[in-house]
Wavefront OBJ file of the C-alpha trace (Angstrom):
o trace
v 282.948 -82.307 78.770
v 286.440 -82.870 77.473
v 285.393 -83.309 73.825
v 284.330 -79.707 73.342
v 286.670 -77.419 71.443
v 287.750 -74.495 73.572
v 287.240 -71.057 72.087
v 290.487 -69.126 71.962
v 290.126 -65.583 73.181
v 292.238 -62.477 72.936
v 295.902 -63.207 73.505
v 295.456 -66.932 72.885
v 294.116 -66.315 69.370
v 297.057 -64.074 68.420
v 299.489 -66.864 69.296
v 297.982 -69.379 66.866
v 299.515 -70.284 63.504
v 296.160 -69.758 61.777
v 296.157 -66.061 62.720
v 299.786 -65.465 61.694
v 299.339 -67.385 58.447
v 296.606 -64.951 57.436
v 298.627 -61.903 58.489
v 301.666 -63.174 56.594
v 299.600 -63.834 53.459
v 298.225 -60.268 53.537
v 301.716 -58.787 53.976
v 303.196 -60.897 51.166
v 300.239 -60.090 48.880
v 300.451 -56.367 49.646
v 304.184 -56.398 48.939
v 303.520 -58.182 45.661
v 300.863 -55.620 44.789
v 303.254 -52.761 45.391
v 306.004 -54.419 43.371
v 303.533 -54.961 40.542
v 302.590 -51.269 40.664
v 306.239 -50.222 40.769
v 307.618 -52.367 37.947
v 304.632 -53.266 35.737
v 301.930 -50.699 36.581
v 299.984 -48.482 34.222
v 301.589 -45.135 33.417
v 298.634 -43.673 31.506
v 296.414 -43.501 34.605
v 293.523 -45.352 32.963
v 294.049 -48.623 34.826
v 291.915 -48.616 37.964
v 294.125 -50.892 40.052
v 297.680 -50.537 38.780
v 297.776 -46.749 38.342
v 297.345 -46.126 42.077
v 299.800 -47.614 44.618
v 297.200 -47.803 47.393
v 294.794 -49.775 45.218
v 297.584 -52.114 44.129
v 298.577 -52.766 47.742
v 294.976 -53.377 48.868
v 294.257 -55.622 45.886
v 297.449 -57.587 46.458
v 296.632 -58.066 50.154
v 293.138 -59.321 49.329
v 294.511 -61.720 46.721
v 297.133 -63.010 49.163
v 294.461 -63.684 51.782
v 292.208 -65.331 49.208
v 294.940 -67.672 47.996
v 295.661 -68.914 51.518
v 291.996 -69.283 52.521
v 290.622 -70.666 49.267
v 288.943 -74.092 49.362
v 291.614 -75.481 47.016
v 294.346 -74.503 49.485
v 292.624 -76.717 52.062
v 292.207 -79.675 49.694
v 288.460 -79.263 49.140
v 288.424 -78.760 45.357
l 1 2 3 4 5 6 7 8 9 10 11 12 13 14 15 16 17 18 19 20 21 22 23 24 25 26 27 28 29 30 31 32 33 34 35 36 37 38 39 40 41 42 43 44 45 46 47 48 49 50 51 52 53 54 55 56 57 58 59 60 61 62 63 64 65 66 67 68 69 70 71 72 73 74 75 76 77
């Protein structure tokens, strides 16, 4: 059956653009989250996300992944 889509396993999956696009979006988002914490962040400590660098990095990484994998990014809006 030549029409079936082959499942990519292990090393094959890591070589695909889809995998690296997601990794790159997380790295860019996490970098943006850190830069937001560093230059804009909350100095009073009352802001849940921007007063802690770890939370800013995690939040930025999640937002970066969401923006790349959102339905609008794939033209399904």
